[in-house]
C-alpha positions, 0 to 999 in steps of 0.5 A: 102457181106463178107469182106474176100479179095477174090482178093488181090491187090498183092500176094507176097506169091505165087512166093516165094513158087514157088521158095522156093528151089532156094531161100533157096539155096541162104541163104545156100550158104551165110551161108557156105561162110560167104559172107554177104557183097559184094562178088561173089553173088553181082557181079553176080547179077550186071553183069546179071542185067546190061545185062538185062537193056542193060547197061555197068554197074549195081551197087547194093545198099541198096535201090532205094532211094540210087540208085537215090541219088548216081546216081544224085551225080555221074552225077555231080549235086551239092549242091544248084543246081535244078533238074527238076522232076514231082509231080506225083511220090513217095516222094523217087524221091524228097528225093533223089534230096534233099539229094544230096543237090539239090532242086526239081522243078516240071513240070506237067505230061502228062494226058495220060501217067502220066509221065513227060509232054514234053510240060510242061518241054519245057515251064519251060525251056523257060519261067521259066528259064534264062541264067546268064552272064556266060551262066548258066541256072538259075531258076527264081523261086529259083535263082539257077542253073538248071543242071538236069532232072529226068523223072520218068517211072511211073507205069511201062511205060517209059517217052517220052525220045527222046524229053526230051534228046533233050531239055537236050542237048539244055539247057546243062542238065543231064538226070537221069532216075527214073526207080524204077517202070520200070524193063524191060520197053522199049522205041522205040527211033527214035533218036537211031532207036531201042528199048531201055530198061529203065535204058539205055537211060539217063546218069544214072538210078535208080531201086528199088527192094522193095518187091512189084516191078516187080523184088522185093527183100525179103527186101530193095534193089536197083541198079543204071545203067549207060554206063559211067565207070566214073559214075559207079566208083563214085557210087561204092565209094559213096555206100561204104564210099567213098572208092577207096580201103579198108580204103582209102577214096577219098570222104566222102560216105555212107553206101549204100551197098547191102547185098549179100543174097538179091543180090542172091535172086534177081539173082534167080528172075531175070531169071523169070522177062521177063516171069512175065513182059509178063504175066503182059502185057497179064493181062493189055491187058485183062483189057483194052479189058474188060473195053473198053466199060465202059465210066465211067473209063479211062484205061491206055494208051500205046503209040506206042513207049512204051512197059510197064511192068505194075508195076501197072494197074491204071484206073481213075474215078471221083467216085474214093473213092466210087469205092474203097469202093465198091470193098473193100466190094466185097473183092477186094484189090486196091491202090492209087498211089498216093493220094497227089501230091508232090507239095501239100505234107506238107513236101514241103510246104516251096516250096509254090506251089499251086494246080493250078500250076500243074493242071493235076497232081492235077486232076489225084491224085483225080481220080486214082485207082490201080486194082490188078496186079501181074503175078499170078493173075488168070483169075477167079480173074481178072473176079471178079475184072472186074465184080465188076468195071462194076457193080459199073459203072452200066454196069454189065457183065451178062455172065462169063468173059472168061479170059485166 
């Protein structure tokens, strides 16, 4: 079998070729105005992205990591505090917490959604924390005050936010969404009796526009969203050296601004995001249908309260490494998101967690594999992927797969 990759894991060339004229016009606009930092292109994108997310404010920054760090800081999380999150995520989640001066502590994930387990969060708050004499919630593990919950909307699907918000209110905690993989994802909140977009539920949220994301820049970029003007103002100061106005620094901040060219490119792409997300959902539904009879793999689960945007299409199999190798030989690209949960990463060895502390995250990390998923994935390409998965599992599709 040829090693030529007939089905790439991700195609970043085609959408840029399709939008080349519009994207090139952004660069020409910047050249002719010399507006490279801030200015109208950044402001126009911020306004449009806030509207897309259903929030009052969107603050463009240099990366998703900066967006989450600034959001955490602007929400009042202080040095020495604890922010609770999950071990099954990219390290940027915990880097942002640590770089804000806080300590990440983990709760396990739900085995079906791969997002924060509400039961594990409740157990942590009830059994691993206590109130001190002044009423502050204190982690028994670290003896530090617990002040924040950072749920991650992983793979394009939102966490179960209603019960997370209820627990946050009960324990006096702030909720900051890591929405870096969930641009346009929706959650039906019984609490508010309506569908809500990722980035509009917590006190603040963070998005990454890394090139491979559903909305990707042509370089590094990110944004924070919030419905609170005070939080938005703090994030704006933090991204620009703590300036309230030029050369007047209310706090010591960071250089976390977004280049105007990247904002302009993102604005062009934003007009296509709803269509791209809809195509991802179609592809996911087709994957689910075609793989439904395959008992050797577990397909993604989308609860009734969720509208995922399938940043990634992730299946599980106990023969993960062999499947990846088999698909590679068939010319099919795959990924693992993520092979080592954060509580077992060398970077966090000092936290002294053990594999069994978060058994679901540990087990899932050994079984997950991401199949090709991008809006330009053709029916023929998806058929190749499905046939290869079925053949590996001993359930070969004998007739050509009919895919839209």
